[in-house]
N, C-alpha and C positions, 0 to 999 in steps of 0.2 A: 391153285396160289394163295398163298394166306392174304387176309385183306389186313389194310392198314388199320392201326389205331385211329379213334376219333381225332383225338389232341394232335396228333401227328400228322393224320391227314390234313384237316383244317389250314394247321401252319405250313404244311408244305403248298397247298394251294395259294395261300398267300405269296409264300416264296416264289414259286412258279411265275405267278403273274409278275410281281414284282422284278425278277430278274428278265422277263421278256420286255418291260416297261423301261428296265436300266440298262438294256443290252448296249446302247453308244453311249453310256456316260463317261468314261474313260477317257475318250477324246475332247478336244476342244479347250478351250480357256477354262471350263471348270475345275481342271487338275488342278487349280492354283489352291494351296492350304488358305482357307479362310480363318480370320479369327473370329474369336467368340461375340456374338453380338449379345449383350446382354438384356436388352430392350426386346429384342423379337424371342429369345426364351423365357421372358418374362410374359412378354404376353400371351406366348403360344400355352404357355402352363397354367395360364390365370383362368379360364374357364372348369380345368379338372381339379383346379385346386378349391374353385369355388364349390362344385360339385361333393367334394371330398370334406368340407366346413358344411355342409347341408346335411350330410348322411350322419357326421358326426354330431351336429345338434339333433338330430331325429332320434340318432341312440341314446342320448345324455337325457332327454326331454318327449319320451315319446306322449305323454298325456298332450301335449301342445300339436302334435300331427293328426288331423281328420282322418278318416277311412279313405276317403276321395285322395286325400296329398298320398298318403301309403301306398295307394296303388299306384297313383302317378310316380312315386320314389322308384317303387319294384319296376314298373315299364320302363322307365329310363335306364337302367341298369339293365334289363334284359335287352332292351335295342343295342346296347354295345358291342354283342359279338356281330349282327350282321352289317352294320356299320362298320366294323371293323374289317371285316371281309369285303366290303365294299370298298372302302381305301384303298386295299390292297390294287384291286382289281383299278380304280381311280387314277393310280399313279401313273399309266399311261396317259391320260390326259396332260400331264406335266411336260408333255411334248411340247405343247404349245406355247410358243414364246408370248410374250407382252405382258399386258398388267395383269394383276393378280386377278382381279374383277373379273375378267375373262374366265378364269378358271372355276371361280366362283359361282358363275352362273351358269356353266357347263354340269358341275356339281350337280348345283341346285335343279336343273331342269332334269338330270337322272334321276335322284331322289323325288323329284316331282311326280313323276310316271311312277316309281314303283309305291309312295304313298298314295297314289290316285287308287292304284289295282288294289292296295291293301282296305283301303277305306270302303272301297265297292265290296268288297269280299265280308268284311266286319261289318258293315252297315251301321245301326245304332252302336254298337260295341266302342266302335272306332273313336265316339265322342269321348270317353273314358279316358284313354290313351293318347289322344292326340297332343295334347300340352307336352306330355312326358317324351314322346318322339319328335315334337317340335323343338324340344328343349336339346335332345339329344342331337338333332342335324343341325342345330345351332352351334352347339359344341364344336362340331367337326368344321363348320362351315366359317366359324371363326379362325381357327388356324391357319385356315388356306390363305388368308391374308398377310401372312407373315413369313413366309415362305420363300421371299425373295423372287427377282427376277430371272434368276438363272435357272433354265427350265430343267437342267441335269441334276442340281443340286436340289431341286424341288422334288424330282421325282425319288431322290437319296432320304430325304427327308420324310417324305409319305411313306416311302414304302419300309423305311426303319421303324416309324413309329406304329405302323400297320402290323409288322411281325411282333414287336414288343407288345401290341393289344393283343394280339392272339395270346402269346404266352400269359400274359396278367390276367385275362377273362377267363382262361382256364383254369389257373390257377387259382382265381377267385371262387371260382364254383366250387372244387374242392375242398377250397377253405370253410366256405358256406356250410357245405355238407359235413366236415369234419366237427365245426363250431356246433351246431345242432345237436349232433352225435354225443358228443361229449357233455352237451348240457344238460340231455336227458341222462346220461349215465351219474353226470353230478348232482343231479336234483333227486336221483333215486336212491344212490349210495353215499351221498356225502352232505345228506340237507342239513345234518346237526352241525358239521362243520362250517357250511354257508351260514347256517342261521349263527353261529359266535363270533365269524368273522363279519356278520352284517351285510352281506352277499346276496342279494336277489336277482336270481337270473330271470331275464324276459326275452321273448323271441325277438324284440326291437333290438336286442345286442348283435345280433347279426349286422345291424347296419354299421359297426364298427370295423367290420371286413370288409363292406363295400365303401367305406370311407377311405379306409388304405388303399384299396384298388385303385380311386380316383387320385389318391395320394401320388401313388405310383404312376400312374399315367401323368400326372404333371411332371415329374421327375424326367420321366420319356419325351415328351413334347418339348421340353426346354432344353434337355440334353443334345437334342439333333442341332442347334443352334450355337453350338459351342466347337472350340478348336479342338477338341478330342474328338467328337465324333468325325472332323473331316480327316483327321490321322487315322483312326479306326476303321470308319466305314461301316459301322454296324450300329444296332439301335443299344441303348444300355443295357436293357435285358435280352438282349440275342446274345447268351453267352452259353457255352458248354454244357456245365451243370445245370442251367434251366431248360436247356432244349431238351438234354437227358430227362430230367423229371417231368416235363410236360409228355414225352413221349411214353414215358411208363406209366403213368398217371392213365393216357388214353389208352393202354391194353389193358389195363385194371378195370377200367370202364366197360371195354367191350368183352372183356371176360363175365363181369357181372350181369352183362345184359344177355348175354348168351344162355346163362344157365337156368 
């Protein structure tokens, strides 16, 4: 049997977990369309928007970023994929009715176990990445406070953001690879043109791609609190052409890996 592509496989895993978690969401009072909550939308988008600003600053002023801070920023970005996958599975916890703090504590307990295992495995190296991983967890945790009291809606929102996140992280990784290749080609064959235009390509320019990723994550996080999401029922970046692109990029990666 043919193996599925990595990109489509990860997205399918999140989609499966989300479907299991939201199997009962169509019944009950949550079927009522809710109006846009601009306060919750803005609050949910705040953390990824702040991350976008930090990466934009790092790309614009790399000389102000120390080596340790650069490692932390890289680790913060790399933790997005496992945390996104975990969010897809965690949507099952949205069945728990009651205050948001209860869901947050469950999420943090699961993360705490995983972090403890990872810390023991990495030992001294973990101290370098701990602030970045902690910041990534804080970003996920912060958004849980603004999901609302309705468990079914909370499940839908977490699931939509998680599926958006898988699409965006895969596209971001491919965009970084493309940016690095184009940078090498432009430096080698277009050095004269770049000099005349006073353009200096630096490795830190990759930060602009990461900044764009977090800016789009902010859009995704805010979108699930709008009336448009209530009517559509899917994440902002859960669209046929994006899903097609992610699937085909995954197949391309699988073919390159087998060569």
